[in-house]
VOPAGU-2260 file (C-alpha; in pm, 1 decimal, decimal comma):
REM VOPAGU-2260
SITE   aa  ch    i         X         Y         Z
SITE  MET   A    0   -1774,8    2092,7    5240,6
SITE  ARG   A    1   -1792,9    1732,5    5175,1
SITE  ASN   A    2   -2168,5    1745,9    5185,7
SITE  LEU   A    3   -2186,3    2032,3    4948,2
SITE  SER   A    4   -1944,2    1830,8    4703,4
SITE  LEU   A    5   -2187,2    1510,7    4727,6
SITE  ILE   A    6   -2477,3    1747,7    4662,2
SITE  LYS   A    7   -2299,5    1910,9    4358,7
SITE  LYS   A    8   -2234,5    1551,8    4222,8
SITE  ILE   A    9   -2584,0    1423,9    4253,6
SITE  LEU   A   10   -2705,8    1714,8    4079,2
SITE  PHE   A   11   -2465,8    1677,5    3780,5
SITE  VAL   A   12   -2553,4    1295,7    3765,2
SITE  SER   A   13   -2936,3    1397,6    3770,3
SITE  ILE   A   14   -2891,9    1663,3    3487,2
SITE  PHE   A   15   -2692,4    1420,0    3266,7
SITE  ILE   A   16   -2983,7    1162,2    3305,0
SITE  CYS   A   17   -3223,7    1395,2    3204,7
SITE  ALA   A   18   -3041,1    1532,2    2938,9
SITE  THR   A   19   -2984,5    1180,4    2781,7
SITE  ALA   A   20   -3343,9    1086,4    2835,6
SITE  PHE   A   21   -3459,6    1384,1    2628,7
SITE  SER   A   22   -3215,2    1342,9    2344,9
SITE  SER   A   23   -3340,7     983,8    2307,5
SITE  PHE   A   24   -3704,5    1099,9    2315,6
SITE  ALA   A   25   -3628,6    1365,4    2062,0
SITE  LYS   A   26   -3466,9    1137,2    1837,1
SITE  THR   A   27   -3776,5     904,7    1859,6
SITE  LEU   A   28   -4026,0    1197,8    1749,0
SITE  SER   A   29   -3795,2    1311,4    1479,2
SITE  ASN   A   30   -3781,4     948,8    1317,7
SITE  GLY   A   31   -4131,3     942,8    1299,5
SITE  LYS   A   32   -4221,6     654,2    1527,7
SITE  LYS   A   33   -4561,0     586,6    1668,3
SITE  ALA   A   34   -4672,1     626,2    2021,2
SITE  GLU   A   35   -4655,3     325,4    2240,7
SITE  GLY   A   36   -4956,2      88,9    2172,7
SITE  THR   A   37   -4988,5     157,9    1787,1
SITE  GLN   A   38   -4803,9     -50,3    1530,9
SITE  ALA   A   39   -4772,6     -65,5    1154,0
SITE  PRO   A   40   -4946,5    -362,8     976,7
SITE  THR   A   41   -4678,4    -620,2     911,0
SITE  THR   A   42   -4915,8    -748,5     632,5
SITE  PRO   A   43   -5012,1    -503,8     375,9
SITE  PRO   A   44   -5388,6    -527,3     243,4
SITE  ARG   A   45   -5416,3    -705,7     -68,4
SITE  SER   A   46   -5453,1    -463,1    -366,9
SITE  LYS   A   47   -5452,7    -719,2    -668,7
SITE  HIS   A   48   -5661,1   -1023,3    -785,5
SITE  VAL   A   49   -5466,6   -1329,7    -774,1
SITE  ILE   A   50   -5491,1   -1571,6   -1064,5
SITE  VAL   A   51   -5332,0   -1940,7   -1049,9
SITE  ILE   A   52   -5240,5   -2086,8   -1364,9
SITE  ASP   A   53   -5196,8   -2450,6   -1418,8
SITE  ALA   A   54   -5044,0   -2575,2   -1724,4
SITE  GLY   A   55   -5191,1   -2932,4   -1721,6
SITE  HIS   A   56   -4966,8   -3221,6   -1703,9
SITE  GLN   A   57   -4573,3   -3239,9   -1737,0
SITE  ARG   A   58   -4299,4   -3430,8   -1924,8
SITE  TYR   A   59   -4291,1   -3724,1   -1708,0
SITE  GLN   A   60   -4617,7   -3896,7   -1572,9
SITE  ASN   A   61   -4613,9   -3996,5   -1197,9
SITE  ILE   A   62   -4822,0   -4300,0   -1177,6
SITE  GLU   A   63   -4826,2   -4326,1    -783,8
SITE  MET   A   64   -5155,0   -4282,2    -657,3
SITE  GLU   A   65   -5334,9   -3991,5    -444,5
SITE  PRO   A   66   -5683,7   -3959,9    -306,8
SITE  ASN   A   67   -5943,6   -3825,6    -549,6
SITE  GLY   A   68   -6085,3   -3580,5    -282,9
SITE  PRO   A   69   -5991,6   -3533,8      82,3
SITE  ASP   A   70   -6067,4   -3851,7     250,1
SITE  SER   A   71   -6158,8   -4032,7     -38,3
SITE  SER   A   72   -6099,0   -4392,3     -71,1
SITE  VAL   A   73   -6112,4   -4354,6    -471,7
SITE  MET   A   74   -5733,1   -4337,8    -574,3
SITE  LYS   A   75   -5600,2   -4206,2    -895,1
SITE  ALA   A   76   -5262,7   -4145,5   -1053,9
SITE  LYS   A   77   -5076,1   -3840,3    -949,6
SITE  VAL   A   78   -5049,3   -3683,0   -1267,1
SITE  SER   A   79   -4999,4   -3790,0   -1663,3
SITE  SER   A   80   -4820,5   -3669,8   -1936,0
SITE  GLY   A   81   -5138,1   -3574,3   -2148,7
SITE  THR   A   82   -5206,9   -3634,9   -2510,3
SITE  LYS   A   83   -5002,3   -3559,5   -2838,5
SITE  GLY   A   84   -5071,7   -3365,3   -3174,8
SITE  VAL   A   85   -5186,2   -3601,9   -3435,6
SITE  SER   A   86   -5035,0   -3364,2   -3709,4
SITE  THR   A   87   -4764,6   -3169,7   -3531,6
SITE  GLY   A   88   -4624,8   -3431,9   -3280,2
SITE  ILE   A   89   -4632,2   -3181,1   -3005,5
SITE  SER   A   90   -4706,1   -3298,5   -2649,3
SITE  GLU   A   91   -4995,3   -3166,6   -2469,2
SITE  TYR   A   92   -4794,8   -3058,7   -2163,3
SITE  GLU   A   93   -4560,8   -2841,8   -2408,0
SITE  LEU   A   94   -4880,0   -2662,9   -2574,3
SITE  ASN   A   95   -5032,4   -2628,0   -2228,8
SITE  LEU   A   96   -4739,2   -2459,6   -2085,6
SITE  GLN   A   97   -4710,8   -2224,2   -2394,5
SITE  VAL   A   98   -5079,1   -2101,1   -2368,1
SITE  ALA   A   99   -5005,2   -2070,3   -1991,1
SITE  LEU   A  100   -4700,4   -1854,2   -2049,0
SITE  TYR   A  101   -4891,8   -1607,1   -2284,4
SITE  LEU   A  102   -5164,5   -1610,0   -2035,3
SITE  LYS   A  103   -4939,1   -1503,0   -1758,9
SITE  GLU   A  104   -4815,3   -1205,0   -1990,1
SITE  GLU   A  105   -5156,4   -1092,5   -2092,9
SITE  LEU   A  106   -5259,2   -1092,9   -1703,8
SITE  LEU   A  107   -4951,1    -919,8   -1576,9
SITE  ASN   A  108   -5021,7    -650,2   -1836,5
SITE  ARG   A  109   -5352,0    -602,7   -1698,7
SITE  SER   A  110   -5206,7    -557,8   -1342,7
SITE  TYR   A  111   -5321,0    -881,4   -1191,6
SITE  GLU   A  112   -5099,5   -1084,6    -933,1
SITE  VAL   A  113   -5016,0   -1426,1   -1112,2
SITE  VAL   A  114   -4892,5   -1752,0    -958,5
SITE  MET   A  115   -4786,4   -2037,9   -1191,2
SITE  ILE   A  116   -4807,4   -2396,2   -1093,1
SITE  ARG   A  117   -4514,1   -2469,7   -1303,8
SITE  GLU   A  118   -4287,1   -2279,2   -1574,2
SITE  THR   A  119   -4100,0   -2555,1   -1693,1
SITE  ASN   A  120   -4190,0   -2918,3   -1865,5
SITE  ASP   A  121   -3932,7   -3098,6   -1617,6
SITE  ILE   A  122   -4134,0   -3075,2   -1310,0
SITE  ASN   A  123   -4297,3   -3353,4   -1067,4
SITE  ILE   A  124   -4621,7   -3177,6    -924,6
SITE  SER   A  125   -4908,9   -3395,0    -866,6
SITE  ASN   A  126   -5285,0   -3280,9    -904,9
SITE  VAL   A  127   -5342,7   -3259,2    -528,2
SITE  GLU   A  128   -5037,6   -3042,2    -467,0
SITE  ARG   A  129   -5143,8   -2818,6    -756,7
SITE  ALA   A  130   -5468,0   -2741,6    -591,8
SITE  ILE   A  131   -5304,5   -2691,9    -261,6
SITE  ILE   A  132   -5094,4   -2417,9    -407,5
SITE  ALA   A  133   -5418,9   -2246,1    -563,2
SITE  ASN   A  134   -5562,3   -2294,6    -206,3
SITE  LYS   A  135   -5269,2   -2154,5      -5,3
SITE  ALA   A  136   -5254,7   -1846,3    -287,5
SITE  ALA   A  137   -5621,2   -1785,6    -205,5
SITE  ALA   A  138   -5656,9   -1748,2    -578,0
SITE  ASP   A  139   -5943,1   -1556,3    -706,7
SITE  ALA   A  140   -5958,5   -1768,0   -1004,6
SITE  PHE   A  141   -5770,5   -2101,5   -1062,2
SITE  ILE   A  142   -5713,5   -2156,3   -1430,7
SITE  ARG   A  143   -5611,6   -2491,8   -1536,5
SITE  ILE   A  144   -5514,1   -2533,5   -1889,9
SITE  HIS   A  145   -5566,7   -2879,9   -2095,9
SITE  ALA   A  146   -5631,9   -2986,6   -2457,5
SITE  ASP   A  147   -5853,8   -3278,5   -2539,7
SITE  SER   A  148   -5828,3   -3577,9   -2744,7
SITE  SER   A  149   -6080,6   -3820,6   -2914,5
SITE  GLU   A  150   -6090,3   -4148,1   -3133,0
SITE  ASN   A  151   -6306,2   -3936,3   -3356,6
SITE  SER   A  152   -6064,4   -3723,1   -3532,1
SITE  SER   A  153   -6347,5   -3474,0   -3637,8
SITE  ALA   A  154   -6429,3   -3391,2   -3289,0
SITE  SER   A  155   -6342,3   -3038,2   -3235,3
SITE  GLY   A  156   -6403,4   -2728,9   -3017,5
SITE  VAL   A  157   -6360,8   -2583,0   -2659,8
SITE  MET   A  158   -6507,5   -2697,9   -2322,1
SITE  THR   A  159   -6467,1   -2612,6   -1963,4
SITE  ILE   A  160   -6506,4   -2837,1   -1660,6
SITE  CYS   A  161   -6620,5   -2777,3   -1304,8
SITE  GLN   A  162   -6778,7   -2972,7   -1018,3
SITE  THR   A  163   -7141,4   -3042,1    -948,3
SITE  PRO   A  164   -7345,2   -2893,0    -722,6
SITE  GLN   A  165   -7368,1   -3218,6    -517,6
SITE  ASN   A  166   -6983,9   -3255,8    -516,1
SITE  PRO   A  167   -6904,2   -3409,7    -184,6
SITE  TYR   A  168   -6571,9   -3214,1    -130,4
SITE  ASN   A  169   -6634,5   -2851,4    -222,9
SITE  SER   A  170   -7007,5   -2811,0    -332,0
SITE  GLU   A  171   -6981,3   -2444,4    -175,7
SITE  TRP   A  172   -6751,9   -2322,5    -465,7
SITE  TYR   A  173   -6986,6   -2490,7    -742,1
SITE  LEU   A  174   -7170,6   -2131,8    -829,9
SITE  GLU   A  175   -6832,6   -1948,8    -857,0
SITE  SER   A  176   -6669,3   -2214,7   -1043,3
SITE  ARG   A  177   -6973,1   -2246,4   -1274,5
SITE  ARG   A  178   -6953,3   -1870,5   -1334,1
SITE  LEU   A  179   -6601,2   -1885,9   -1414,6
SITE  SER   A  180   -6630,8   -2190,9   -1641,9
SITE  GLU   A  181   -6924,9   -2011,1   -1832,5
SITE  CYS   A  182   -6701,5   -1689,4   -1882,8
SITE  VAL   A  183   -6390,6   -1878,7   -2005,4
SITE  LEU   A  184   -6578,4   -2095,3   -2236,3
SITE  ASP   A  185   -6772,9   -1776,7   -2395,9
SITE  TYR   A  186   -6480,6   -1555,2   -2423,7
SITE  VAL   A  187   -6228,2   -1824,5   -2566,1
SITE  VAL   A  188   -6475,8   -1915,1   -2814,0
SITE  ALA   A  189   -6552,4   -1543,2   -2887,1
SITE  GLU   A  190   -6174,4   -1467,0   -2936,4
SITE  THR   A  191   -6076,1   -1777,3   -3123,9
SITE  GLY   A  192   -6395,9   -1867,0   -3344,3
SITE  ALA   A  193   -6374,1   -2219,8   -3222,7
SITE  THR   A  194   -6674,3   -2447,7   -3182,3
SITE  ARG   A  195   -6842,3   -2401,4   -2836,6
SITE  ARG   A  196   -6890,0   -2738,0   -2694,6
SITE  MET   A  197   -7024,3   -2746,9   -2314,7
SITE  ILE   A  198   -6938,6   -2707,9   -1946,6
SITE  TRP   A  199   -6896,5   -3054,0   -1811,6
SITE  GLU   A  200   -7008,7   -3082,2   -1448,7
SITE  THR   A  201   -6805,5   -3365,4   -1281,7
SITE  ASP   A  202   -6671,4   -3487,6    -962,5
SITE  THR   A  203   -6426,9   -3706,0   -1099,0
SITE  MET   A  204   -6130,6   -3439,1   -1114,7
SITE  THR   A  205   -5873,2   -3449,3    -849,3
SITE  GLY   A  206   -5731,3   -3115,2    -927,2
SITE  ILE   A  207   -6096,2   -2988,5    -892,0
SITE  ASN   A  208   -6203,3   -3194,1    -565,7
SITE  TRP   A  209   -5906,6   -3069,8    -349,1
SITE  THR   A  210   -5989,1   -2691,2    -442,4
SITE  THR   A  211   -6121,7   -2431,3    -215,2
SITE  VAL   A  212   -6105,4   -2162,8    -460,1
SITE  PRO   A  213   -6314,1   -2083,1    -782,2
SITE  THR   A  214   -6184,0   -2324,2   -1025,8
SITE  THR   A  215   -6229,6   -2432,7   -1431,7
SITE  ILE   A  216   -6028,2   -2678,1   -1649,6
SITE  LEU   A  217   -6020,3   -2542,7   -1995,2
SITE  GLU   A  218   -5999,6   -2815,4   -2275,4
SITE  MET   A  219   -5875,3   -2581,5   -2552,0
SITE  GLY   A  220   -5921,8   -2794,9   -2860,0
SITE  PHE   A  221   -5848,5   -3163,1   -2989,8
SITE  MET   A  222   -5530,6   -3253,4   -3059,9
SITE  SER   A  223   -5659,4   -3553,8   -3223,4
SITE  ASN   A  224   -5807,6   -3332,0   -3492,0
SITE  PRO   A  225   -5537,9   -3255,1   -3772,6
SITE  GLU   A  226   -5673,9   -2916,4   -3824,2
SITE  GLU   A  227   -5736,2   -2809,9   -3475,5
SITE  ASP   A  228   -5393,1   -2941,8   -3402,6
SITE  LYS   A  229   -5228,7   -2731,3   -3651,6
SITE  LYS   A  230   -5413,1   -2438,1   -3554,6
SITE  MET   A  231   -5306,8   -2480,4   -3170,2
SITE  ALA   A  232   -4936,3   -2485,5   -3271,1
SITE  THR   A  233   -4940,7   -2142,5   -3418,5
SITE  GLU   A  234   -4830,7   -1860,2   -3204,4
SITE  GLU   A  235   -5129,6   -1640,5   -3309,3
SITE  TYR   A  236   -5405,8   -1881,4   -3212,9
SITE  ARG   A  237   -5224,9   -1961,8   -2865,5
SITE  LYS   A  238   -5216,7   -1583,5   -2795,0
SITE  GLN   A  239   -5607,0   -1569,1   -2908,3
SITE  ILE   A  240   -5658,4   -1841,1   -2630,9
SITE  ALA   A  241   -5458,6   -1623,7   -2379,3
SITE  VAL   A  242   -5644,7   -1312,8   -2445,9
SITE  GLY   A  243   -5984,6   -1500,9   -2459,4
SITE  ILE   A  244   -5890,4   -1629,0   -2086,1
SITE  ALA   A  245   -5790,7   -1300,9   -1967,0
SITE  ASN   A  246   -6116,4   -1136,3   -2116,1
SITE  ALA   A  247   -6293,0   -1400,3   -1923,6
SITE  ILE   A  248   -6140,8   -1347,0   -1608,1
SITE  ASP   A  249   -6201,4    -955,5   -1635,2
SITE  ALA   A  250   -6565,1   -1051,4   -1692,8
SITE  TYR   A  251   -6634,5   -1281,0   -1421,6
SITE  LEU   A  252   -6444,1   -1058,7   -1134,7
SITE  SER   A  253   -6700,4    -784,7   -1283,7
SITE  ILE   A  254   -6978,1   -1009,2   -1230,3
SITE  LEU   A  255   -6878,4   -1117,1    -867,8
SITE  LYS   A  256   -6842,6    -725,8    -796,6
SITE  GLU   A  257   -7192,1    -641,1    -909,9
SITE  ILE   A  258   -7340,7    -953,1    -726,0
SITE  LYS   A  259   -7177,7    -820,1    -390,9
SITE  VAL   A  260   -7283,1    -473,5    -471,1
SITE  VAL   A  261   -7648,4    -596,7    -484,8
SITE  LYS   A  262   -7615,5    -784,7    -185,6
């Protein structure tokens, strides 16, 4: 009798364990979990182009020094506060930020992902740090917005800047940066009617030398020119500049896409 009772207990425990296991298995299936050995990707694929916008300068300059390029012995100030409008008295860092914010809005409306280096004037970010932010974002285009100044008050117009083909730090990015600079120059001029100046190729810019993404600096006009300074102070003209840059980014990415298709 004792043996029979023991057998019954063993059978009962076995049935209970099987039932519990089956219930757990059924719950796993109903929750749609994948079979062992397969996992959902933790990082979804990138579906949008990333544009990083740097509104040049800031309210207070930082005269501490930083290398002009990786491992460079040439040292330059971390960041300056820029120039000022001869007619309006507007500081360049203010103008740059307003255009950058208009550009951000325009790009978001076109379904780009936008990273802003700054959205306030009271900040302290060096040129090297700005480049590193763009690098970490793996920017499809890094747009650095500035305004120009000259002792010649009649100087006017738009210019873009990129590195040279012989840049000792990032010459492999020259072609894409040059294409981006061409597009920004052409489309901003087309949208604003401003004078087309040139693309300046130079290896003196810290904020270019540290980048590992396509980069251009836009000099959108002369704040030392009384008429151009007044024009850049208007909301209409600032928005035209922003639309011109956005159109340029569209065109630049289309060119890259065509090149990849040909390859």
